[in-house]
DSSP file (Angstrom, degrees, kcal/mol; ACC not computed):
  #  RESIDUE AA STRUCTURE BP1 BP2  ACC     N-H-->O    O-->H-N    N-H-->O    O-->H-N    TCO  KAPPA ALPHA  PHI   PSI    X-CA   Y-CA   Z-CA
    1    1 A M     >        0   0    0      0, 0.0     4,-2.1     0, 0.0     5,-0.2   0.000 360.0 360.0 360.0 -40.2  -97.9  -87.9  -98.1
    2    2 A F  H  >  +     0   0    0      1,-0.2     4,-2.6     2,-0.2     5,-0.2   0.897 360.0  55.2 -60.7 -40.5  -97.0  -90.4 -100.8
    3    3 A L  H  > S+     0   0    0      1,-0.2     4,-2.6     2,-0.2    -1,-0.2   0.912 107.8  47.9 -61.3 -44.1  -99.9  -89.2 -103.0
    4    4 A F  H  > S+     0   0    0      2,-0.2     4,-2.4     1,-0.2    -1,-0.2   0.899 112.4  49.0 -64.3 -41.0  -98.7  -85.6 -102.9
    5    5 A R  H  X S+     0   0    0     -4,-2.1     4,-2.3     2,-0.2    -2,-0.2   0.916 112.0  49.4 -63.9 -42.7  -95.1  -86.6 -103.7
    6    6 A Y  H  X S+     0   0    0     -4,-2.6     4,-2.2     2,-0.2    -2,-0.2   0.913 111.8  48.3 -62.3 -44.6  -96.3  -88.8 -106.6
    7    7 A L  H  X S+     0   0    0     -4,-2.6     4,-2.1     2,-0.2    -1,-0.2   0.887 110.4  52.0 -64.7 -38.9  -98.5  -85.9 -108.0
    8    8 A F  H  X S+     0   0    0     -4,-2.4     4,-2.2     2,-0.2    -2,-0.2   0.926 109.5  49.0 -62.3 -45.0  -95.5  -83.5 -107.7
    9    9 A I  H  X S+     0   0    0     -4,-2.3     4,-2.5     1,-0.2    -2,-0.2   0.900 109.7  52.4 -62.2 -41.4  -93.3  -85.9 -109.7
   10   10 A L  H  X S+     0   0    0     -4,-2.2     4,-2.3     1,-0.2    -1,-0.2   0.898 109.4  49.4 -62.2 -40.2  -96.0  -86.2 -112.3
   11   11 A Q  H  X S+     0   0    0     -4,-2.1     4,-2.2     2,-0.2    -2,-0.2   0.897 110.7  49.7 -65.9 -40.0  -96.2  -82.5 -112.7
   12   12 A V  H  X S+     0   0    0     -4,-2.2     4,-2.0     2,-0.2    -2,-0.2   0.919 112.1  47.9 -64.5 -44.1  -92.4  -82.1 -113.0
   13   13 A V  H  X S+     0   0    0     -4,-2.5     4,-1.5     1,-0.2    -2,-0.2   0.907 110.2  52.4 -63.0 -42.0  -92.3  -84.8 -115.7
   14   14 A R  H  < S+     0   0    0     -4,-2.3    -1,-0.2     1,-0.2     3,-0.2   0.904 108.9  50.2 -61.9 -41.3  -95.2  -83.2 -117.5
   15   15 A L  H >< S+     0   0    0     -4,-2.2     3,-1.1     1,-0.2    -1,-0.2   0.889 109.3  51.7 -62.6 -39.0  -93.3  -79.8 -117.5
   16   16 A A  H 3< S+     0   0    0     -4,-2.0    -1,-0.2     1,-0.2    -2,-0.2   0.783 112.3  46.0 -68.9 -26.7  -90.2  -81.6 -118.9
   17   17 A L  T 3< S+     0   0    0     -4,-1.5    -1,-0.2    -3,-0.2    -2,-0.2   0.211  91.3 113.9-101.7  14.7  -92.1  -83.1 -121.7
   18   18 A T  S <  S-     0   0    0     -3,-1.1    -3,-0.1     1,-0.2    46,-0.1  -0.267  75.4 -74.6 -85.4 173.5  -94.0  -80.1 -122.8
   19   19 A Y        -     0   0    0      1,-0.1     2,-0.7    82,-0.1    -1,-0.2  -0.286  38.4-124.7 -65.5 144.7  -93.8  -78.0 -126.0
   20   20 A N    >   -     0   0    0      1,-0.1     3,-0.7    -3,-0.1    -1,-0.1  -0.859  19.9-161.8 -92.1 114.1  -90.9  -75.7 -126.6
   21   21 A F  G >   +     0   0    0     -2,-0.7     3,-1.4    39,-0.2    -1,-0.1   0.267  60.8 105.5 -83.7  11.9  -92.5  -72.3 -127.3
   22   22 A S  G 3  S+     0   0    0      1,-0.3    -1,-0.2    75,-0.0    38,-0.1   0.732  76.7  54.3 -67.9 -21.8  -89.4  -70.8 -129.0
   23   23 A N  G <  S+     0   0    0     -3,-0.7    -1,-0.3    75,-0.1    -2,-0.1   0.305  83.7 120.1 -94.1  10.1  -90.9  -71.0 -132.5
   24   24 A C  S <  S-     0   0    0     -3,-1.4     2,-1.3    73,-0.2    73,-0.2  -0.345  72.8-118.2 -75.2 154.1  -94.1  -69.2 -131.7
   25   25 A N     >  -     0   0    0     71,-2.9     4,-2.1     1,-0.2     3,-0.3  -0.754  35.2-177.5 -88.3  89.8  -95.2  -65.9 -133.3
   26   26 A F  H  > S+     0   0    0     -2,-1.3     4,-2.8     1,-0.2     5,-0.2   0.835  74.8  59.2 -64.2 -34.4  -95.1  -63.9 -130.1
   27   27 A E  H  > S+     0   0    0      1,-0.2     4,-1.8     2,-0.2    -1,-0.2   0.930 109.5  42.6 -61.1 -45.0  -96.4  -60.7 -131.8
   28   28 A M  H  > S+     0   0    0     -3,-0.3     4,-2.2     2,-0.2    -2,-0.2   0.901 113.9  51.4 -69.1 -40.4  -99.6  -62.4 -132.9
   29   29 A I  H  X S+     0   0    0     -4,-2.1     4,-2.4     1,-0.2    -2,-0.2   0.922 111.1  47.9 -62.8 -43.0 -100.1  -64.1 -129.6
   30   30 A L  H  X S+     0   0    0     -4,-2.8     4,-2.7     2,-0.2    -1,-0.2   0.842 108.4  55.0 -68.9 -32.0  -99.6  -60.8 -127.7
   31   31 A R  H  X S+     0   0    0     -4,-1.8     4,-2.5    -5,-0.2    -1,-0.2   0.934 110.4  45.8 -62.0 -45.2 -102.1  -59.1 -130.1
   32   32 A I  H  X>S+     0   0    0     -4,-2.2     4,-2.7     2,-0.2     5,-1.4   0.903 111.4  53.0 -64.3 -40.7 -104.7  -61.7 -129.2
   33   33 A Y  I  <>S+     0   0    0     -4,-2.4     5,-2.9     1,-0.2     6,-0.3   0.955 112.7  43.4 -58.2 -50.1 -103.9  -61.4 -125.6
   34   34 A H  I  <5S+     0   0    0     -4,-2.7    -2,-0.2     1,-0.2    -1,-0.2   0.887 117.4  46.7 -63.3 -39.3 -104.4  -57.6 -125.7
   35   35 A A  I  <5S-     0   0    0     -4,-2.5    -1,-0.2    -5,-0.2    -2,-0.2   0.859 137.2 -14.7 -74.8 -36.5 -107.6  -57.8 -127.8
   36   36 A T  I  X5S+     0   0    0     -4,-2.7     4,-2.1    -5,-0.2    -3,-0.2   0.677 120.9  62.0-137.2 -47.0 -109.4  -60.6 -125.9
   37   37 A I  I  ><S+     0   0    0     -5,-1.4     4,-2.5     1,-0.2     5,-0.2   0.903 103.3  54.3 -61.9 -43.1 -107.6  -62.7 -123.3
   38   38 A F  H  ><S+     0   0    0     -5,-2.9     4,-2.4    -6,-0.2    -1,-0.2   0.920 109.3  47.9 -57.0 -47.3 -106.7  -59.8 -121.0
   39   39 A R  H  > S+     0   0    0     -6,-0.3     4,-2.4     1,-0.2    -1,-0.2   0.903 111.3  50.5 -61.6 -41.9 -110.4  -58.7 -120.8
   40   40 A D  H  X S+     0   0    0     -4,-2.1     4,-2.3     2,-0.2    -1,-0.2   0.900 110.2  49.9 -64.5 -40.1 -111.5  -62.3 -120.1
   41   41 A L  H  X S+     0   0    0     -4,-2.5     4,-2.2     2,-0.2    -2,-0.2   0.935 112.1  47.3 -62.7 -46.3 -108.9  -62.6 -117.3
   42   42 A L  H  X>S+     0   0    0     -4,-2.4     4,-1.6     1,-0.2     5,-0.7   0.891 110.9  52.3 -63.1 -38.8 -109.9  -59.4 -115.7
   43   43 A K  H  <5S+     0   0    0     -4,-2.4    -1,-0.2     1,-0.2    -2,-0.2   0.924 110.7  47.3 -62.5 -44.6 -113.6  -60.3 -115.9
   44   44 A D  H  <5S+     0   0    0     -4,-2.3    -1,-0.2     1,-0.2    -2,-0.2   0.865 111.9  50.4 -65.1 -36.1 -112.9  -63.7 -114.2
   45   45 A L  H ><5S-     0   0    0     -4,-2.2     3,-2.1    -5,-0.2    -1,-0.2   0.761  89.2-155.9 -75.4 -24.5 -110.9  -62.0 -111.5
   46   46 A N  T 3<5S-     0   0    0     -4,-1.6    -3,-0.1     1,-0.3     3,-0.1   0.870  72.0 -47.8  51.2  42.5 -113.6  -59.4 -110.8
   47   47 A G  T 3 <S+     0   0    0     -5,-0.7     2,-0.6     1,-0.2    -1,-0.3   0.437 109.3 125.2  83.1  -0.4 -111.1  -56.9 -109.4
   48   48 A I    <   +     0   0    0     -3,-2.1     2,-0.3    -6,-0.2    -1,-0.2  -0.833  31.5 172.7 -97.9 123.2 -109.4  -59.4 -107.1
   49   49 A L        -     0   0    0     -2,-0.6     2,-0.3    -3,-0.1    72,-0.1  -0.954  23.1-134.8-125.7 149.2 -105.6  -59.8 -107.5
   50   50 A F        -     0   0    0     -2,-0.3     3,-0.0    70,-0.2    -2,-0.0  -0.751  10.1-135.3-103.6 151.0 -103.2  -61.8 -105.3
   51   51 A D  S    S+     0   0    0     -2,-0.3     2,-1.5     1,-0.2    -1,-0.1   0.874  89.2  70.0 -73.5 -40.1  -99.8  -60.5 -104.0
   52   52 A Q        +     0   0    0      2,-0.0     2,-0.5     0, 0.0    -1,-0.2  -0.629  66.4 172.1 -88.3  89.7  -97.7  -63.5 -104.7
   53   53 A I        -     0   0    0     -2,-1.5     2,-0.1    75,-0.1    72,-0.1  -0.850  30.9-125.0-103.1 130.8  -97.5  -63.6 -108.5
   54   54 A E        -     0   0    0     -2,-0.5     2,-0.2     1,-0.0    78,-0.2  -0.420  28.0-152.5 -70.3 147.6  -95.1  -66.0 -110.2
   55   55 A D        -     0   0    0     -2,-0.1     2,-0.3    77,-0.1    74,-0.1  -0.735   8.3-159.0-118.2 165.6  -92.6  -64.4 -112.6
   56   56 A C        -     0   0    0     -2,-0.2     3,-0.1    73,-0.1     6,-0.0  -0.975  15.0-142.9-144.2 157.5  -90.8  -65.6 -115.8
   57   57 A D  S    S+     0   0    0     -2,-0.3     2,-0.3     1,-0.1     3,-0.1   0.509  78.0  22.9-104.7  -5.3  -87.6  -64.4 -117.5
   58   58 A S  S  > S-     0   0    0      1,-0.1     4,-2.7     0, 0.0     5,-0.2  -0.978  77.2-109.3-152.5 162.9  -88.4  -64.8 -121.2
   59   59 A R  H  > S+     0   0    0     -2,-0.3     4,-2.7    77,-0.3     5,-0.2   0.892 119.6  52.7 -62.7 -38.5  -91.4  -65.1 -123.5
   60   60 A T  H  > S+     0   0    0      2,-0.2     4,-2.0     1,-0.2   -39,-0.2   0.939 111.7  45.2 -61.4 -47.0  -90.7  -68.7 -124.1
   61   61 A A  H  > S+     0   0    0      1,-0.2     4,-2.2     2,-0.2    -2,-0.2   0.879 112.2  53.2 -64.4 -38.0  -90.6  -69.4 -120.3
   62   62 A C  H  X S+     0   0    0     -4,-2.7     4,-3.1     2,-0.2    -2,-0.2   0.935 108.6  48.0 -63.6 -46.4  -93.7  -67.3 -119.8
   63   63 A L  H  X S+     0   0    0     -4,-2.7     4,-2.7     1,-0.2    -1,-0.2   0.879 109.8  54.0 -63.5 -36.0  -95.7  -69.3 -122.4
   64   64 A L  H  X S+     0   0    0     -4,-2.0     4,-2.2    -5,-0.2    -1,-0.2   0.936 113.6  41.6 -60.7 -46.3  -94.6  -72.5 -120.9
   65   65 A K  H  X S+     0   0    0     -4,-2.2     4,-3.0     2,-0.2     5,-0.3   0.879 113.5  52.5 -70.8 -37.7  -95.9  -71.4 -117.5
   66   66 A I  H  X S+     0   0    0     -4,-3.1     4,-2.3     2,-0.2     5,-0.3   0.939 111.2  48.0 -61.2 -45.9  -99.1  -69.9 -118.9
   67   67 A D  H  X S+     0   0    0     -4,-2.7     4,-2.4    -5,-0.2    -2,-0.2   0.935 114.3  46.4 -58.1 -47.9  -99.7  -73.2 -120.7
   68   68 A H  H  X S+     0   0    0     -4,-2.2     4,-1.2     1,-0.2    -2,-0.2   0.943 116.2  42.6 -63.2 -49.7  -99.1  -75.2 -117.5
   69   69 A H  H  < S+     0   0    0     -4,-3.0    -1,-0.2     1,-0.2    -2,-0.2   0.831 118.7  45.5 -68.3 -31.9 -101.2  -73.0 -115.2
   70   70 A T  H  < S+     0   0    0     -4,-2.3    -2,-0.2    -5,-0.3    -1,-0.2   0.896 121.6  31.8 -79.0 -41.2 -104.0  -72.7 -117.7
   71   71 A F  H  < S+     0   0    0     -4,-2.4    -2,-0.2    -5,-0.3    -1,-0.2   0.381 103.4  73.8-107.3   4.4 -104.4  -76.3 -118.8
   72   72 A N  S  < S-     0   0    0     -4,-1.2    -1,-0.2    -5,-0.2    35,-0.0  -0.835  79.2-142.6-115.8  92.0 -103.4  -78.3 -115.7
   73   73 A P        -     0   0    0      0, 0.0    36,-0.1     0, 0.0    -3,-0.1  -0.183   9.8-140.7 -56.6 141.3 -106.3  -77.9 -113.3
   74   74 A V  B >   -A   77   0A   0      3,-0.7     3,-2.6    -5,-0.1     6,-0.1  -0.727  36.2 -83.5 -98.3 152.6 -105.4  -77.6 -109.6
   75   75 A P  T 3  S+     0   0    0      0, 0.0    35,-0.1     0, 0.0    -1,-0.1  -0.338 120.8  26.2 -55.2 130.3 -107.4  -79.4 -106.9
   76   76 A G  T 3  S+     0   0    0     33,-0.4    39,-2.4    38,-0.0    43,-0.3   0.265 119.5  60.3  97.8 -10.1 -110.3  -77.1 -106.1
   77   77 A C  B X   +A   74   0A   0     -3,-2.6     3,-0.9    37,-0.2    -3,-0.7  -0.412  52.5 149.3-145.8  64.1 -110.4  -75.5 -109.5
   78   78 A P  T 3   +     0   0    0      0, 0.0    32,-0.1     0, 0.0    -1,-0.1   0.681  67.1  62.4 -75.2 -16.3 -111.0  -78.1 -112.2
   79   79 A S  T >   +     0   0    0      1,-0.2     3,-2.0     2,-0.1     4,-0.4   0.456  68.1 102.6 -92.6   1.6 -112.9  -75.9 -114.6
   80   80 A L  G X  S+     0   0    0     -3,-0.9     3,-1.8     1,-0.3     6,-0.3   0.873  76.2  57.7 -53.4 -43.5 -110.1  -73.4 -115.4
   81   81 A P  G 3  S+     0   0    0      0, 0.0    -1,-0.3     0, 0.0    -2,-0.1   0.650 103.8  55.6 -64.3 -11.2 -109.3  -74.9 -118.8
   82   82 A E  G <  S+     0   0    0     -3,-2.0    -2,-0.2     4,-0.1    -3,-0.1   0.448  82.8 110.6 -99.4  -1.0 -112.9  -74.4 -119.9
   83   83 A K  S <> S-     0   0    0     -3,-1.8     4,-2.3    -4,-0.4     3,-0.2  -0.303  82.2-109.7 -70.5 158.6 -112.9  -70.6 -119.1
   84   84 A A  H  > S+     0   0    0      1,-0.2     4,-2.2     2,-0.2     5,-0.2   0.892 118.3  51.4 -58.0 -43.3 -113.1  -68.1 -122.0
   85   85 A F  H  > S+     0   0    0      1,-0.2     4,-2.1     2,-0.2    -1,-0.2   0.872 110.0  50.5 -64.7 -34.4 -109.5  -66.9 -121.5
   86   86 A A  H  > S+     0   0    0     -6,-0.3     4,-2.8    -3,-0.2    -2,-0.2   0.910 109.7  49.4 -69.2 -42.3 -108.2  -70.5 -121.6
   87   87 A L  H  X S+     0   0    0     -4,-2.3     4,-2.1     1,-0.2    -2,-0.2   0.892 113.7  46.4 -63.7 -39.0 -110.1  -71.4 -124.8
   88   88 A K  H  X S+     0   0    0     -4,-2.2     4,-2.2    -5,-0.2    -1,-0.2   0.855 111.4  52.0 -71.9 -34.5 -108.7  -68.3 -126.5
   89   89 A T  H  X S+     0   0    0     -4,-2.1     4,-2.6    -5,-0.2     5,-0.2   0.936 109.9  49.2 -63.9 -46.0 -105.2  -69.0 -125.1
   90   90 A K  H  X S+     0   0    0     -4,-2.8     4,-2.5     1,-0.2     5,-0.2   0.917 111.2  49.4 -60.0 -43.8 -105.4  -72.5 -126.5
   91   91 A A  H  X S+     0   0    0     -4,-2.1     4,-2.4     1,-0.2    -1,-0.2   0.908 111.2  49.7 -62.9 -41.8 -106.6  -71.2 -129.9
   92   92 A A  H  X S+     0   0    0     -4,-2.2     4,-2.2     2,-0.2    -2,-0.2   0.917 112.7  46.8 -63.3 -43.4 -103.7  -68.7 -130.0
   93   93 A L  H  X S+     0   0    0     -4,-2.6     4,-1.2     2,-0.2     7,-0.3   0.905 113.7  47.8 -66.5 -41.2 -101.1  -71.3 -129.2
   94   94 A I  H  < S+     0   0    0     -4,-2.5     5,-0.2    -5,-0.2    -1,-0.2   0.905 118.1  41.7 -65.0 -40.8 -102.4  -73.8 -131.7
   95   95 A N  H  < S+     0   0    0     -4,-2.4    -2,-0.2    -5,-0.2    -1,-0.2   0.788 126.1  29.9 -78.6 -28.2 -102.6  -71.1 -134.4
   96   96 A Y  H  < S+     0   0    0     -4,-2.2   -71,-2.9    -5,-0.2    -2,-0.2   0.279 106.2  69.4-122.6  11.4  -99.3  -69.3 -133.8
   97   97 A C  S >< S-     0   0    0     -4,-1.2     3,-2.5   -73,-0.2   -73,-0.2  -0.867  82.8-132.2-127.4  97.7  -97.0  -72.0 -132.3
   98   98 A P  T 3  S+     0   0    0      0, 0.0   -75,-0.1     0, 0.0     3,-0.1  -0.218  89.0  10.3 -53.9 128.0  -96.1  -74.5 -135.1
   99   99 A G  T 3  S+     0   0    0      1,-0.3     2,-0.3    -5,-0.2    -5,-0.1   0.372  92.7 136.0  86.2  -4.9  -96.5  -78.1 -133.9
  100  100 A Y    <   +     0   0    0     -3,-2.5     2,-0.3    -7,-0.3    -1,-0.3  -0.599  20.9 165.6 -77.5 133.1  -98.3  -77.1 -130.7
  101  101 A S        -     0   0    0     -2,-0.3     2,-0.2    -3,-0.1   -82,-0.1  -0.909  39.6-120.3-144.7 122.0 -101.3  -79.2 -129.8
  102  102 A E        -     0   0    0     -2,-0.3     3,-0.1   -12,-0.1     2,-0.0  -0.413  35.2-131.8 -62.6 122.1 -102.7  -79.0 -126.3
  103  103 A T        -     0   0    0     -2,-0.2     2,-0.2     1,-0.1    -1,-0.1  -0.321  28.1 -88.3 -75.7 158.4 -102.6  -82.5 -124.9
  104  104 A E        -     0   0    0      1,-0.1     2,-0.3    -2,-0.0    -1,-0.1  -0.452  46.3-139.2 -64.2 134.9 -105.5  -84.2 -123.2
  105  105 A R        -     0   0    0     -2,-0.2     2,-0.5    -3,-0.1   -33,-0.1  -0.741  11.8-117.2-101.8 147.7 -105.5  -83.4 -119.5
  106  106 A N        -     0   0    0     -2,-0.3     3,-0.4     1,-0.1    -1,-0.0  -0.717  21.1-168.8 -85.9 123.8 -106.3  -85.9 -116.8
  107  107 A G    >   +     0   0    0     -2,-0.5     3,-1.6     1,-0.2    -1,-0.1   0.142  54.0 111.4 -97.6  19.1 -109.3  -84.9 -114.8
  108  108 A T  T 3  S+     0   0    0      1,-0.3    -1,-0.2     0, 0.0    -2,-0.0   0.713  73.4  57.4 -69.4 -18.1 -108.9  -87.4 -112.0
  109  109 A L  T 3  S+     0   0    0     -3,-0.4   -33,-0.4   -36,-0.1    -1,-0.3   0.390  76.6 130.5 -91.3   4.9 -108.1  -84.7 -109.5
  110  110 A E    <   -     0   0    0     -3,-1.6     2,-0.3   -35,-0.1     4,-0.0  -0.312  46.3-149.4 -62.2 138.5 -111.4  -82.9 -110.0
  111  111 A M        -     0   0    0      1,-0.1    -1,-0.1     2,-0.0    -2,-0.1  -0.721  19.7-122.0-103.9 158.9 -113.3  -82.0 -106.9
  112  112 A T  S    S+     0   0    0     -2,-0.3     2,-0.4     1,-0.1    -1,-0.1   0.814  98.2  39.5 -72.7 -28.6 -117.1  -81.8 -106.7
  113  113 A R  S    S-     0   0    0      2,-0.0     2,-0.3    -3,-0.0    -1,-0.1  -0.976  79.7-134.3-123.7 134.2 -117.0  -78.2 -105.5
  114  114 A E        -     0   0    0     -2,-0.4     2,-0.7   -37,-0.1   -37,-0.2  -0.627  13.8-137.3 -81.4 142.4 -114.7  -75.5 -106.7
  115  115 A I    >>  -     0   0    0    -39,-2.4     4,-1.6    -2,-0.3     3,-1.0  -0.904  13.9-146.3 -98.9 113.4 -113.1  -73.3 -104.0
  116  116 A R  H 3> S+     0   0    0     -2,-0.7     4,-2.7     1,-0.3     5,-0.2   0.831  92.8  54.2 -53.0 -43.5 -113.3  -69.8 -105.4
  117  117 A N  H 3> S+     0   0    0      1,-0.2     4,-2.6     2,-0.2    -1,-0.3   0.852 105.7  53.6 -64.0 -33.8 -110.1  -68.5 -103.9
  118  118 A I  H <> S+     0   0    0     -3,-1.0     4,-2.3     2,-0.2    -1,-0.2   0.932 112.2  44.3 -65.2 -44.4 -108.1  -71.3 -105.5
  119  119 A C  H  X S+     0   0    0     -4,-1.6     4,-2.7   -43,-0.3    -2,-0.2   0.913 114.2  49.2 -66.1 -42.5 -109.5  -70.5 -108.9
  120  120 A L  H  X S+     0   0    0     -4,-2.7     4,-2.6     2,-0.2    -2,-0.2   0.907 111.4  49.6 -64.5 -40.6 -109.0  -66.7 -108.4
  121  121 A N  H  X S+     0   0    0     -4,-2.6     4,-2.4    -5,-0.2    -2,-0.2   0.931 112.2  47.5 -63.0 -45.0 -105.4  -67.3 -107.3
  122  122 A Q  H  X S+     0   0    0     -4,-2.3     4,-2.0     2,-0.2    -2,-0.2   0.913 113.5  47.9 -62.7 -42.6 -104.7  -69.5 -110.3
  123  123 A T  H  X S+     0   0    0     -4,-2.7     4,-2.3     1,-0.2    -1,-0.2   0.893 110.4  52.2 -65.2 -39.8 -106.3  -66.9 -112.7
  124  124 A S  H  X S+     0   0    0     -4,-2.6     4,-2.4     1,-0.2    -2,-0.2   0.896 107.7  52.1 -62.3 -40.9 -104.3  -64.1 -111.0
  125  125 A Q  H  X S+     0   0    0     -4,-2.4     4,-2.2     2,-0.2    -2,-0.2   0.912 108.9  50.4 -59.9 -43.1 -101.1  -66.1 -111.5
  126  126 A I  H  X S+     0   0    0     -4,-2.0     4,-2.2     2,-0.2    -2,-0.2   0.914 109.7  50.0 -64.5 -43.3 -101.9  -66.5 -115.2
  127  127 A L  H  X S+     0   0    0     -4,-2.3     4,-2.3     1,-0.2    -1,-0.2   0.922 110.4  50.8 -59.9 -44.0 -102.6  -62.8 -115.6
  128  128 A G  H  X S+     0   0    0     -4,-2.4     4,-2.2     1,-0.2    -2,-0.2   0.880 109.0  51.0 -60.9 -38.7  -99.2  -62.0 -113.9
  129  129 A L  H  X S+     0   0    0     -4,-2.2     4,-2.4     2,-0.2    -1,-0.2   0.892 108.5  51.4 -67.7 -39.0  -97.4  -64.4 -116.3
  130  130 A W  H  X S+     0   0    0     -4,-2.2     4,-2.1     2,-0.2    -2,-0.2   0.933 110.4  49.1 -61.6 -44.4  -99.0  -62.7 -119.3
  131  131 A L  H  X S+     0   0    0     -4,-2.3     4,-1.6     1,-0.2    -2,-0.2   0.887 111.1  49.9 -62.7 -38.3  -97.8  -59.3 -118.0
  132  132 A S  H  X S+     0   0    0     -4,-2.2     4,-1.2     1,-0.2    -1,-0.2   0.888 108.3  53.9 -64.3 -39.5  -94.4  -60.8 -117.5
  133  133 A C  H  < S+     0   0    0     -4,-2.4     3,-0.4     1,-0.2    -2,-0.2   0.895 107.1  50.8 -62.8 -41.4  -94.4  -62.1 -121.0
  134  134 A I  H  < S+     0   0    0     -4,-2.1    -1,-0.2     1,-0.2    -2,-0.2   0.883 110.6  49.3 -63.7 -38.5  -95.3  -58.6 -122.4
  135  135 A Q  H  <        0   0    0     -4,-1.6    -1,-0.2     1,-0.2    -2,-0.2   0.673 360.0 360.0 -77.6 -17.6  -92.4  -57.1 -120.5
  136  136 A S     <        0   0    0     -4,-1.2   -77,-0.3    -3,-0.4    -1,-0.2   0.497 360.0 360.0 -80.1 360.0  -89.8  -59.7 -121.6
């Protein structure tokens, strides 16, 4: 129980110390999303979507959550940051958000086997956040 509480606190601190996406060129990022990232997300999901999709209220908040969900591997799905959509997301953020640089992520929670549903759920969340970002 202590370990889960400790990991939760670390995630909250990491969110508090993350990049402020307010200076990003949202038009260019959304063009890249429409041109490539969206297709990669759909390909990874292979037609599977989950019902409980997280929402966000502004483009800045959406990019913060997209960054967090994409580059902070969850137990059971350590390879998400290496997927094509993640690499393209990172390139878009680096190129169109002045001062953004994706920090090194800690891989200590990697498991030896990925659980497919965990990865699909995480990918589905990211797709939902992108859609929320477009609508804001």
